N, C-alpha and C positions, 0 to 999 in steps of 0.2 A: 689857491688851497696847491703848497708845496707835495707832490710828489714823485719818482726820480725810481725807476725803473735800469736797479746795476747790472741783473743776468738772470735768463730764463726762472731763478730759482729763488730770489732777491730781490726785493723793494723799500724804500723809506718812503717812507707819510706822516705827516704833520698830525700827531696828534690832536683825537677830541675827545671833549665830555663821554660819549662813546665806550671810547677803551679805559675806559676807568676802572670798571673790573677788571678787564685781564691785564693789566698794569698793571695794577693791587694782587693779584694774586700770582705774576712771575715775581713780583718788588719781593710777596711773601714769600716763597719758596725757596726762594735764594737770596735768601735773608742770614743766614751769619756763612754764606760763600763774600755778597756782596760787603757785610759793614766791616773786614778790614781791612777796603780802602773809602770805601764811602763813607762819611763825616754827615750828610743826610737820614741816612739810614732808618736812624735811631725816630728821625721825628716822622717814618709814612709806616700808620700805623692801624690807617684804614682805608681804605677808596675811596672815600669822602677828603683822607690826605693826598691821593693820585687826583684826583680828580679838580682839586683847588690846583700840582703842579700844570696838569694842562692847561686849564684856566689863562693860571702864571701865563707860559708856553707861550701857548696861543697872541696874549694879549702883547707879550715883546717879537712875533711874526708880523704881527697888525701894525706897529707902531717903528720897525724895517730895524731892531735890536737883537733877532735871535731867531734861530729857526730849531726848535727839538723835532725830531723823528725820530718815530721806529721806530724800528729794523721788527721786516719781517720775513723770515725762507719759509718759502714753500707759503701764506699768506697766515704762517703763523708771527703773534709777534714775540720774538726770544731779549730785546735788548732794545736801549737809548741811544741816539748818537743828538751831538749839537753843534752849532755852533756859540759858544755862546760869551758877551759880549762884543756882539760886536762894534767895528769902533769903523765911522766912518770916514772921518776928519783924515786919521791914518793909518785909509786899508784897508785892517788889516782883522782877525778874529781868533778864539779860542777854538777848538775841537776838545769837546770830552764824550766819555763815550763809556758806558757796563754794557755790560753780555752775559746769559743766562752760562749758568754753567752746562748744562748738558748742549748749548752752542760749539762753543769752543772747540777749535783745532780745526776744527774746516775751513780758514781764511774770513767768515763773515768778517767780522770786524774790523780786516785790512784791506776787502770790496768796502766796505762800508763809507769806513776811513776817503780812502778812494775817492769814491763817487759825491765826499764834503769838499780835501782837494779840487777837483775838480769844476765842482760847485761854484766856489770861493772863486775864481782863478780868474775864471770863465762863463760865469754866469753873472757875478757878481763885477766880479772883476778889479779884486781887492791885489794886493802889496804883499802882507805877508802872512800864515799858516801859523796859529801856538800851539803845537801840545804842551801839558804835563801833564806828569803823572810821582806819582813817589819811586823815591830812588833807592828802594826793593821791593817794589813794581814793577815782578821783571816782568809777564804777559803784558801788563797795559804799555815799559816803554818798547818792547818789543816790534810795537804798533810803528812808530816815530823815526825807530829806524831801520826796520822791513820799505820804509817809504820814501827816503832818503832827508828822511830830516834834518839836521846840524846839529846834537844838544851845545848848545852856547853855556851850558854850568848847572851849580847845585841854587836857587833857591832856597838858603837855609832856614829853618820852623816855621815852612811859608805857610801848612796846615794844617789848622787846629783840629787831629782823627781823635774826638774822645777826649780821655784824660792825659796829653798829651801834642805833642806838634812834630812834624813830619819836614822831611826832607823835600825836595820836588825839581828834579827834573827837568829840567826847561829846553827844547828844545820848538825851535822855526825851522818856516822852509817858503821861501820866497819866490815870486811867481814864476820870473827866470828860469829859478833854479827850473822847476813843478814843469816848463814847457820843452826845458832839452832834455830829461828825462822820462815823460813817462810811456812813451812808447816801450820803456826798457822797467817801466817800475816794472819786480813779479807781485 
C-alpha cells in the first residue's frame, strides 16, 4: 500500500474503493472549475465512475505501471496526483495532478509534487520526471517552474479539450538536477 506523509498536515495515499464517494463529491463540487483544463470531467457523472477510476488506478499500481494518490490535507481529500505512464525501460514517468479550488494558494500541490518527485528519484530510482500543462494554464505551469523543471518546448495541439485541441508546455527534470537542488527548492 502506498502512503506518503509529507508533513504534519499533508499526506498522499493510494485511493481505495471506499474513497469513491468522497472523490466523486470533490469532483462534482469542483466540476465547473476542473472542466477548464480536465478533459475527463464530463465522463465522471456518478460515484460509480469514480469507483471505476480508482479500480483502474489500483490495477495500474499492482502492475507497477503507475501510482495514483489522493492528496489529504488535515485528513480530508482535496485532490489527486499521479505518476502515470511509468516507463521502466527508460526510467521515467509523468506527473499529473488536480486540486480542489478551495485548497489552492496554500502550497499543497507544490508539496505534493515535491513528494512524488522524491519518490520517483529516491524510491523508484527513475532518471526523468515530466509534467505537461496547458500553455494558458498558468497555475498548473507554476508548479514545475517553481520546482526547478526545465521547459523543453510546446507540444502543439497535443490534448483534446472537448471541442478543441490545446497546446501543452512540456517540462522535465532529471534525477541529478533534483539531487543538486532539492535542499534549496522552496
